[in-house]
N, C-alpha and C positions, 0 to 999 in steps of 0.2 A: 725262358728266353726263346725267341724265334729268330732265325737267321734269314737275312734278305740281301739281295743285290740291288743297288740303285744305279741305273745308267743315266748319265747326265750329259746334256749338250748345252753349249753356250747359246743363249738366245741371240738370233741374228742382229737384233737392235743393240744388244749389249756389246757386240764385237766392235761397234763404232767408238767405244770408250777408250780403246787402245791402252794408254798408260795407266788408267784407273782400273782396268779389268782385273789384274791379279788381286788387288785389294778387295774388289767387289765379290770376286769368287770366294775368297777367304771368308768374307762376311757371311755369304750364303752358307758356307760349310759349317760355320759356327752354330747353326741351327741344331746340328747333331748333338753338340755339347749342351746347348740350352735345354734340349729335351732328354738329357741323360741317356743318349744313345751311344753305345760303344762301337766305334768304327774299327774293325779288325784290320782292314787294308783299304787304301785309297790309291787308285792307279790313274795315270794319264794314258790315253790310248791314241793310236793312229788308225782311226776307222770311223764307223758310223757315230760312235759316241766319243765325247771328249774325255770323260772321266767315268770310272766305275768305283763304287764304294761297296765293300762287303761289311755288313754291320749286324749287330745283335740289338733287337728291340724287345721290350717286355711283351708286346703282342702286336697284332695287325693294326690296332687303333693307333698305337704309338708310331708305327711306320707310316700310316696314312697322314697323321698330323705333321710329322717331320717333312714328308714329301710335299705336302700342301704349303707349308711355310717356306720351304726352299723355292717352290714355284712362284709363290706370291712376291718374292723379292725381285722377280723379273730378270734375273741374270742367268739362271740355269733352268732348263726344262728337264723334268725327270720322268723316268719309267722305272717302276719298282716291282721286283719279283720275289715271292717267298721261295726259299731254297732249302733242300736237305742234302746231306752228303750222299755220295754215290753208294757207300756201304749201307746207309739207312734205306735208300731206295731199293737196293738189291734184296734186303731183308723183307721189305714190303712185298716184292714180287714172289718171294719164296713162301709166303704165307698161304 
């Protein structure tokens, strides 16, 4: 399994949906489950991004597929990064 962070912003056009928006966001997030992606944590933020998801995917292909499907729904725009723990990063530097 590979670990990723997906940063998500609400599409400006989707913000016009107001009362329908929470349901539409939840529909978009269901893509994780549909693709058998384990979301470790999901956060709402006060900043550049509206949401951050930390998730495990089988590989980069699964992460790409999930991000593409979420983007295609037109509600959330995503940016996805592969990540490793700081301890693993420190071990890489020590080699």
